[in-house]
C-alpha positions in Angstrom: -5.1 -2.8 65.8 -8.1 -0.3 65.6 -5.8 2.4 64.3 -4.4 0.1 61.6 -7.9 -1.0 60.6 -9.0 2.7 60.3 -6.0 3.5 58.1 -6.7 0.5 55.9 -10.3 1.7 55.5 -9.2 5.2 54.8 -6.7 4.1 52.1 -9.4 1.9 50.5 -11.8 4.9 50.4 -9.1 7.2 48.9 -8.2 4.6 46.3 -11.9 4.3 45.4 -12.2 8.0 45.0 -9.1 8.1 42.9 -10.5 5.3 40.7 -13.9 7.0 40.4 -12.3 10.4 39.4 -10.4 8.7 36.7 -13.6 7.5 35.0 -14.6 9.6 32.0 -18.2 10.6 31.2 -18.7 9.9 27.5 -21.2 12.8 27.1 -18.5 15.2 28.5 -15.9 13.7 26.2 -18.2 13.9 23.2 -19.0 17.6 23.8 -15.3 18.5 24.1 -14.5 16.4 21.1 -17.1 18.2 19.0 -15.8 21.6 20.1 -12.2 20.7 19.3 -13.0 19.1 15.9 -15.0 22.2 15.0 -11.9 24.3 15.5 -10.0 22.4 12.8 -7.2 20.0 12.1 -4.3 21.7 13.9 -6.5 22.3 17.0 -7.4 18.6 17.1 -3.7 17.5 16.8 -2.5 19.8 19.5 -5.4 18.9 21.9 -4.7 15.2 21.4 -1.0 15.5 22.3 -1.7 17.7 25.3 -4.3 15.4 26.8 -3.8 11.9 25.5 -0.2 11.6 24.3 3.2 12.4 25.7 5.4 12.2 22.6 6.9 14.9 20.4 5.4 15.5 16.9 5.9 17.3 13.6 3.3 19.2 11.6 4.1 19.7 7.9 2.1 22.5 6.3 2.3 22.0 2.5 0.7 25.4 1.8 3.3 27.4 3.7 6.1 25.0 2.9 6.9 24.7 6.6 7.6 22.0 9.2 6.9 22.6 12.8 8.6 20.5 15.5 6.7 20.3 18.8 7.6 18.9 22.2 5.4 16.4 23.9 3.7 19.3 25.7 3.0 21.1 22.5 5.8 23.7 22.8 7.2 24.7 19.4 10.8 23.7 19.4 11.8 24.4 15.8 10.4 25.7 12.5 11.9 24.9 9.2 11.3 25.7 5.6 10.7 22.6 3.5 9.9 21.5 0.0 6.8 19.3 -0.3 5.2 17.2 -3.0 2.0 18.4 -4.7 -1.3 16.6 -4.0 -2.9 14.9 -1.1 -2.8 11.3 -2.4 -0.8 8.8 -0.5 1.3 7.8 -3.5 2.6 11.4 -3.6 3.6 11.5 0.1 0.3 13.3 0.6 -1.7 14.4 3.6 -2.1 12.1 6.6 -0.4 10.5 9.6 3.1 9.0 9.3 5.7 7.5 11.6 9.1 9.0 10.7 11.3 6.4 9.0 14.6 8.0 7.9 16.4 10.7 6.1 18.5 10.3 3.0 20.4 13.5 2.7 17.8 16.2 2.9 15.0 13.8 1.8 12.7 12.7 4.7 10.6 9.5 4.6 7.7 8.3 6.7 5.6 5.1 7.2 2.0 5.7 6.3 -0.5 4.9 9.1 -2.8 3.3 6.6 -0.6 0.4 5.4 3.0 1.2 6.8 4.2 1.8 3.3 7.2 4.2 3.1 6.9 7.5 1.2 9.0 10.6 0.7 7.3 13.4 2.6 9.4 16.5 2.2 12.9 17.9 1.6 14.6 20.0 4.2 17.2 20.4 6.9 15.5 19.0 9.9 16.6 16.4 12.5 13.8 14.0 13.5 14.1 10.9 15.6 12.8 7.6 14.1 9.2 6.8 15.1 8.2 10.5 15.6 4.7 11.1 14.5 4.5 13.3 11.4 1.2 15.1 10.5 1.1 16.3 6.9 -1.7 18.8 6.5 -3.9 18.5 3.4 -3.8 21.1 0.6 -7.5 20.5 -0.2 -10.4 21.2 2.1 -11.7 17.7 1.3 -9.8 16.1 4.1 -9.2 16.8 7.8 -7.8 15.5 11.1 -10.2 15.0 14.0 -10.2 13.6 17.5 -11.9 10.2 17.4 -11.8 7.3 19.9 -9.4 9.3 22.0 -6.9 9.4 19.1 -6.2 11.5 16.1 -7.6 10.2 12.8 -7.3 11.5 9.2 -10.2 11.2 6.9 -12.7 13.1 4.7 -13.7 16.6 5.9 -17.5 16.1 6.2 -18.0 12.4 7.2 -15.9 9.3 7.1 -15.3 7.9 3.7 -13.3 4.9 2.3 -11.1 6.5 -0.4 -8.2 4.2 -1.2 -6.0 6.9 -2.8 -5.5 8.7 0.5 -3.7 7.9 3.8 -6.9 7.7 5.7 -6.7 6.2 9.2 -7.8 2.6 9.5 -10.7 1.4 11.5 -10.0 1.5 15.3 -11.2 -1.8 16.8 -10.2 -0.9 20.4 -13.0 -1.5 22.8 -13.2 0.7 25.9 -15.0 -0.9 28.9 -18.1 1.1 29.6 -20.6 1.2 32.5 -24.1 2.4 31.6 -26.4 3.8 34.2 -29.8 5.5 34.0 -31.7 7.6 36.5 -35.0 5.8 36.0 -36.2 3.1 38.4 -38.3 1.2 35.9 -37.1 -2.4 35.5 -37.7 -2.5 31.8 -35.5 0.5 31.2 -32.8 -0.8 33.4 -32.7 -4.1 31.6 -32.6 -2.3 28.2 -29.7 -0.2 29.3 -27.8 -3.0 30.9 -28.1 -5.0 27.6 -26.6 -2.0 25.7 -23.7 -2.2 28.2 -23.2 -5.9 28.3 -23.5 -6.5 24.6 -21.1 -3.7 23.6 -18.1 -5.9 22.6 -20.3 -8.4 20.7 -22.2 -5.7 18.8 -19.1 -3.7 18.0 -17.5 -6.7 16.3 -20.8 -7.9 14.7 -21.6 -4.4 13.2 -18.0 -3.3 12.6 -18.3 -0.3 14.8 -15.7 1.9 16.5 -16.0 2.8 20.2 -17.2 6.3 19.7 -19.7 5.1 17.2 -21.1 2.5 19.5 -21.5 5.0 22.4 -23.3 7.5 20.1 -25.6 4.8 18.8 -26.3 3.5 22.3 -27.4 7.0 23.3 -29.7 7.1 20.3 -31.0 3.6 20.9 -32.0 4.6 24.4 -33.3 8.0 23.6 -35.6 6.8 20.8 -37.6 5.0 23.4 -39.1 8.3 24.4 -40.8 9.6 21.2 -41.7 6.1 19.9 -43.6 4.7 22.9 -42.8 6.8 25.9 -40.4 4.0 27.1 -43.0 1.3 26.4 -45.8 2.9 28.5 -47.8 4.6 25.8 -51.4 3.2 25.7 -51.4 3.1 21.9 -48.3 1.0 21.8 -49.7 -1.5 24.4 -52.9 -1.8 22.4 -51.0 -2.4 19.1 -48.9 -5.1 20.8 -52.1 -7.0 21.9 -53.9 -6.7 18.5 -51.2 -6.9 15.8 -53.7 -8.4 13.2 -56.1 -5.5 13.6 -53.3 -3.1 13.1 -52.1 -4.9 10.0 -55.7 -4.9 8.5 -56.1 -1.2 9.4 -52.8 -0.4 7.5 -54.0 -2.2 4.5 -51.7 -5.2 4.8 -54.4 -7.8 5.4 -53.4 -10.5 7.9 -49.6 -10.0 7.2 -48.3 -8.6 10.5 -44.7 -8.6 9.2 -45.1 -5.0 8.1 -46.1 -3.8 11.6 -43.7 -1.8 13.7 -43.0 -3.8 16.8 -41.4 -3.4 20.2 -40.9 -0.3 22.4 -38.8 1.4 19.7 -41.2 0.4 16.9 -38.8 -1.4 14.6 -40.1 -2.5 11.2 -37.1 -4.7 10.3 -34.5 -6.5 12.5 -31.1 -6.5 10.8 -30.3 -10.1 9.6 -27.1 -10.2 11.6 -29.1 -9.7 14.7 -31.6 -12.4 13.8 -28.9 -14.9 13.1 -26.8 -14.0 16.2 -29.5 -13.7 18.8 -32.2 -15.9 17.2 -35.0 -13.4 17.6 -37.9 -12.2 15.5 -40.2 -9.2 15.7 -42.5 -11.0 18.1 -39.6 -11.1 20.6 -39.0 -7.3 20.7 -41.3 -6.8 23.7 -38.4 -8.1 25.8 -36.0 -5.3 26.6 -32.9 -7.3 25.9 -34.0 -8.1 22.4 -35.3 -4.6 21.7 -32.0 -3.1 22.8 -29.7 -5.1 20.5 -32.1 -4.8 17.5 -32.5 -1.1 17.9 -28.8 -0.4 18.1 -28.1 -2.6 15.0 -31.0 -0.9 13.1 -29.6 2.5 14.0 -26.1 1.4 12.9 -27.5 0.6 9.4 -29.1 4.0 9.4 -25.8 5.6 10.4 -24.3 4.3 7.2 -27.1 5.8 5.2 -26.8 9.2 6.8 -23.1 9.2 5.9 -23.9 8.3 2.3 -26.4 11.2 2.2 -24.3 13.8 3.9 -23.5 15.6 0.7 -27.2 16.4 0.3 -27.5 18.4 3.5 -25.0 21.2 4.3 -25.2 20.7 8.1 -24.5 17.0 8.2 -21.0 16.3 9.5 -19.2 13.6 11.5 -20.0 15.7 14.6 -23.7 16.0 13.9 -24.6 12.5 12.6 -26.8 11.6 15.6 -29.1 14.5 15.0 -30.1 13.1 11.6 -30.5 9.4 12.2 -34.1 9.8 13.3 -35.2 11.2 10.0 -34.3 7.9 8.4 -35.8 6.0 11.4 -39.1 7.6 10.6 -38.8 7.0 6.8 -38.4 10.8 6.1 -35.4 10.6 3.8 -36.8 13.3 1.7 -36.1 15.9 4.4 -32.4 15.2 4.1 -32.5 14.9 0.3 -34.2 18.3 0.0 -32.0 19.8 2.7 -35.1 20.8 4.9 -34.2 18.6 7.9 -33.9 20.9 11.0 -33.3 18.7 14.1 -33.4 21.7 16.4 -37.1 22.2 15.5 -38.1 18.5 15.5 -39.9 17.8 18.7 -39.2 14.0 18.6 -35.5 14.6 18.2 -35.6 17.0 21.1 -37.3 14.3 23.2 -34.5 11.9 22.2 -31.9 14.5 23.4 -33.8 15.0 26.7 -34.0 11.3 27.3 -30.2 10.9 26.6 -29.6 13.3 29.4 -30.8 10.6 31.8 -28.3 8.1 30.5 -24.7 8.1 31.8 -21.9 6.2 30.0 -18.6 6.0 32.0 -15.3 4.7 30.6 
């Protein structure tokens, strides 16, 4: 009986270790994703199939008029010369992700990922099984494939755009279960982080966020506690919390405290969707649960603005967005507009990065 009990315990421990090893650290994934995406479209496609997929695929290069058929392991099985249609627009069988539909003679057709509409993709002598994923590489440098949410997506080269003429990948609403932990013992910090974890599904739906976006914003929402109020411990912050009217008068706003920054992340405005959903106002931001959801939603609004301003700064890309959110957070849009924003030299942003190092997101 003792031997049987020991074996049962041993099996349980081994299963627990196996389960733990299967968990993925988001920071590691994000770092690897950034590296792969920087290498370009084809590198992202191959990496995805080698790590996250087990299906064969075809890459069509419109510039070289070639189609490459790969095994599920990424081994090149066949190369064929093909004739393609000019342009990257969806209506022309342009760049993007397709599911192979059929062949009519030498004409090959695919279902667009965007809306499942069928389009002629190329002309050539190639045998492809129905359902095989077809990647048509863009002729223009304005578009690219990238690893995103553990999948391959096709969109604009710099940052995500909504451009109806192209076969851009649709929003990915899949929510990955996450566990947030932090190596601080402070009760306030732990409640703040626990809220970011527990409200993930609700906030993703409310703010129309994808999984990778949420995790990135959660990192920022946690990290920004550091430069703003030293995680709520800064004496100036505590003084301002206790005498909001004095602060308002000092800033020239009279008795109107609505203009004051409030809470441990010093928010000036709570997004309306958060006010409606959670029934909170700025006076409630002293509570970690309220501050967490308000800060993440505020950062989500700023993320949209950074994307819209990306063309004004040469170093803003989908892979560097987090580095520039704080400029808007501080009201320093002019640094992005003038192209002078240098996150690596900004001490507050470096404090954010250092703080993020104490947060672990496992999926």
